[in-house]
C-alpha positions as CSV (number, residue, x, y, z in Angstrom):
1,M,-2.6,-16.9,-5.9
2,I,-3.6,-13.9,-3.7
3,E,-2.8,-14.4,-0.1
4,I,-5.1,-12.8,2.4
5,A,-4.6,-12.7,6.3
6,V,-7.5,-12.0,8.7
7,C,-6.7,-11.1,12.2
8,D,-9.6,-10.6,14.8
9,D,-9.5,-12.0,18.3
10,E,-13.4,-12.7,18.4
11,Q,-14.1,-15.8,16.5
12,P,-17.6,-14.8,15.0
13,S,-16.1,-11.6,13.7
14,L,-13.1,-13.5,12.2
15,E,-15.2,-16.1,10.6
16,R,-17.5,-13.5,9.0
17,S,-14.5,-11.4,7.6
18,S,-12.8,-14.5,6.3
19,E,-15.9,-15.8,4.6
20,Q,-16.5,-12.3,2.8
21,A,-12.9,-12.2,1.8
22,R,-13.4,-15.8,0.1
23,S,-16.7,-14.5,-1.4
24,S,-15.2,-11.4,-2.9
25,A,-12.3,-13.5,-4.4
26,A,-14.7,-15.9,-6.0
27,R,-17.0,-13.1,-7.1
28,L,-14.2,-11.7,-9.1
29,H,-12.9,-15.0,-10.4
30,L,-9.6,-14.8,-8.5
31,Q,-7.8,-17.6,-6.8
32,A,-7.2,-16.6,-2.9
33,D,-5.8,-18.5,0.1
34,V,-7.6,-16.8,3.3
35,V,-5.5,-17.5,6.4
36,P,-7.2,-16.6,10.0
37,Y,-5.5,-15.5,13.0
38,T,-7.1,-15.1,16.6
39,R,-3.6,-13.5,17.9
40,S,-2.0,-10.6,16.3
41,D,1.4,-11.7,17.7
42,A,1.0,-14.9,15.9
43,L,0.4,-13.1,12.7
44,L,3.4,-10.8,13.2
45,Y,5.7,-13.8,14.2
46,D,4.8,-15.5,10.7
47,I,5.7,-12.4,8.8
48,I,8.7,-11.2,10.6
49,E,10.4,-14.5,11.7
50,D,9.0,-16.9,9.0
51,G,8.9,-14.5,6.1
52,T,5.2,-15.3,5.2
53,H,3.9,-13.1,2.3
54,F,0.5,-11.6,2.3
55,D,-0.8,-9.3,-0.3
56,L,-3.9,-8.2,1.7
57,L,-4.6,-7.9,5.5
58,L,-7.8,-7.6,7.2
59,L,-6.9,-6.2,10.9
60,D,-9.3,-5.7,13.7
61,I,-7.8,-2.8,15.6
62,E,-8.8,-3.4,19.1
63,M,-6.9,-6.6,20.1
64,P,-4.9,-7.9,22.9
65,N,-1.0,-8.4,22.8
66,V,-0.5,-6.2,19.6
67,D,-3.4,-4.0,18.7
68,G,-4.1,-3.4,15.0
69,M,-2.4,0.0,14.7
70,D,0.9,-1.3,16.1
71,L,0.6,-4.5,14.1
72,A,0.3,-2.5,10.7
73,A,3.2,-0.3,11.7
74,Q,5.3,-3.4,12.4
75,I,4.2,-5.3,9.2
76,K,4.7,-2.4,6.8
77,P,8.6,-2.5,6.5
78,H,8.4,-6.3,5.7
79,L,5.4,-6.1,3.4
80,P,5.5,-2.5,2.2
81,D,3.1,-3.3,-0.8
82,A,0.4,-5.3,1.0
83,K,-3.0,-3.5,1.2
84,I,-4.4,-3.2,4.7
85,I,-8.1,-2.9,5.7
86,F,-8.7,-1.8,9.2
87,I,-11.9,-3.0,11.0
88,T,-13.1,-1.1,14.2
89,S,-16.0,0.0,16.2
90,H,-14.0,3.4,16.8
91,T,-14.0,6.0,14.3
92,E,-11.3,8.2,16.1
93,Y,-8.7,5.7,14.6
94,A,-9.3,6.8,11.0
95,I,-6.7,9.7,11.1
96,D,-4.1,7.4,12.4
97,A,-5.0,4.8,9.8
98,F,-4.2,7.4,7.2
99,E,-0.7,7.9,8.5
100,L,-0.1,4.2,8.2
101,S,-1.2,4.4,4.5
102,V,-3.9,1.7,4.8
103,F,-5.8,0.8,2.0
104,R,-9.3,1.3,3.6
105,Y,-11.1,1.9,6.9
106,V,-14.3,0.1,7.6
107,P,-16.4,0.8,10.8
108,K,-17.9,-2.2,12.2
109,S,-21.2,-0.6,12.3
110,D,-21.4,-0.6,8.6
111,I,-19.4,-3.7,8.0
112,D,-21.8,-5.6,5.8
113,Q,-22.2,-2.9,3.3
114,R,-18.5,-1.5,3.2
115,L,-16.4,-4.6,3.9
116,P,-17.4,-6.4,0.5
117,R,-16.8,-3.2,-1.5
118,A,-13.4,-2.6,0.2
119,L,-12.4,-6.2,-0.6
120,D,-13.4,-6.1,-4.1
121,D,-11.5,-2.9,-4.6
122,A,-8.4,-4.1,-2.9
123,L,-8.5,-7.3,-4.9
124,R,-9.0,-5.8,-8.2
125,I,-6.0,-3.5,-7.5
126,I,-3.8,-6.3,-6.3
127,A,-4.7,-8.4,-9.4
128,V,-4.0,-5.4,-11.8
129,D,-0.6,-4.5,-9.9
130,A,0.5,-7.9,-10.5
131,D,0.5,-7.2,-14.2
132,R,1.5,-3.6,-13.9
133,S,5.4,-2.9,-14.6
134,F,7.7,-0.7,-16.4
135,A,10.1,-2.5,-18.9
136,F,13.2,-1.1,-20.3
137,E,16.6,-1.9,-21.8
138,R,19.6,-1.7,-19.9
139,A,23.2,-3.2,-21.0
140,G,21.7,-5.2,-23.7
141,R,19.0,-6.8,-21.9
142,M,15.5,-6.0,-20.8
143,E,14.5,-5.1,-17.2
144,R,11.0,-5.0,-15.7
145,I,10.1,-3.1,-12.2
146,A,6.5,-3.5,-10.8
147,Y,4.9,-0.1,-10.0
148,R,4.0,-1.4,-6.6
149,A,7.9,-1.8,-5.9
150,M,9.0,2.0,-7.0
151,D,9.4,4.4,-4.1
152,Y,10.6,7.5,-5.9
153,I,12.2,8.6,-9.1
154,D,14.9,11.4,-9.3
155,R,17.5,12.7,-11.9
156,S,21.2,12.0,-12.2
157,G,22.8,13.7,-15.3
158,K,20.8,12.6,-18.3
159,D,19.3,9.4,-16.6
160,C,16.2,8.8,-14.3
161,V,17.1,6.8,-11.3
162,I,14.2,4.5,-10.1
163,H,14.4,3.9,-6.3
164,H,12.7,0.6,-5.7
165,A,12.8,-2.0,-2.6
166,G,16.3,-0.7,-1.5
167,S,17.7,-0.7,-5.2
168,E,18.3,1.5,-8.0
169,S,17.8,1.3,-11.6
170,R,19.1,3.9,-14.2
171,V,16.8,4.7,-17.2
172,R,18.0,7.0,-20.1
173,M,15.0,9.3,-20.5
174,S,13.6,12.5,-19.0
175,L,11.5,12.6,-15.9
176,Q,8.7,13.9,-18.0
177,E,9.0,11.1,-20.5
178,L,9.0,8.3,-17.7
179,V,6.0,9.7,-16.0
180,C,4.2,9.7,-19.2
181,A,5.3,6.1,-19.8
182,L,4.1,5.2,-16.4
183,D,0.8,6.6,-17.3
184,S,-0.5,6.4,-13.6
185,D,-2.1,9.0,-11.3
186,E,0.0,7.4,-8.4
187,F,3.2,9.1,-9.7
188,I,3.4,12.9,-9.1
189,F,6.1,15.4,-9.3
190,I,7.0,17.1,-5.8
191,D,9.8,18.8,-7.1
192,R,11.3,19.5,-10.6
193,G,13.7,16.7,-10.2
194,I,11.7,14.3,-8.0
195,V,8.7,12.0,-8.7
196,V,7.1,10.1,-5.8
197,N,4.9,7.2,-5.6
198,L,1.8,8.3,-3.7
199,T,1.2,4.8,-2.5
200,K,4.4,5.1,-0.7
201,V,3.8,8.4,1.2
202,K,3.2,8.2,4.9
203,R,2.7,11.8,5.4
204,V,3.6,15.3,4.5
205,R,5.6,17.2,7.2
206,G,6.6,20.9,6.6
207,Q,7.9,20.8,3.0
208,S,8.9,17.3,3.1
209,A,7.3,13.9,2.0
210,L,8.0,11.1,4.4
211,L,8.1,7.7,2.9
212,L,7.0,4.3,4.4
213,D,10.7,3.1,4.4
214,G,11.7,6.4,6.2
215,T,13.1,8.2,3.2
216,E,12.2,12.1,3.5
217,L,12.0,13.7,0.2
218,P,11.8,17.8,-0.3
219,I,8.8,19.3,-1.7
220,S,9.3,22.5,-3.7
221,R,7.4,25.3,-2.6
222,G,5.5,25.7,-5.6
223,R,4.2,22.0,-5.6
224,L,3.4,21.8,-1.9
225,K,-0.2,22.7,-2.4
226,E,-0.8,20.2,-5.4
227,T,1.0,17.3,-3.5
228,K,-1.2,17.9,-0.4
229,R,-4.2,18.0,-2.7
230,A,-3.1,14.9,-4.5
231,L,-2.6,13.1,-1.3
232,A,-5.9,14.1,0.0
233,V,-7.7,12.7,-3.0
234,F,-5.6,9.5,-2.9
235,W,-6.4,9.1,0.9
236,G,-9.9,10.1,0.7
237,S,-10.4,7.2,-1.8
238,K,-9.8,4.8,1.1
239,L,-12.8,5.7,3.0
């Protein structure tokens, strides 16, 4: 079951976005539960205080109490892997939306065309991500880590250390071997000894990559241009 939250203080817009979310899930033959909110603070309370989980959130940016930008910033630490789609009348928010690593930005002026496409893309990725994981053997037993949980990978002696959701897992293989095994464009080298998950990068600042959880990773001079290019392609796919 895919859990979807839709937050908009205008009831007609809320109903339209909620119906489009249901239609998209049905079109892709996915089971989804769509929960509508007219108050951003109510959604924030459910996530932070009650621990409610959502895989996808559709947020109007212009809302009273807590606007969509602040709402996304407060939600991210609690739901780091959730996909967020911003809906707004103001295009100047697009750059800020990138910094929050949202999945897609949809102008209200083109919502009927672009929201269904954004929903379809997000739901397909969520469905695939549910199955994408890396399996390995450690201490005589198999372990599995979801791609969406991985923040970055570095080296420690002959091991790769996978940093995921506040935990670490060691794998006896080289970084190059592990990246080949993951076989995903989301994982790139930013330094000879560091591989980062692009979905977890909030911004590049100087020669550092700042992740959503606040971790700051060095980018080597020789890989800075390629890192920025990869991020530009990744972020550009959200529009």
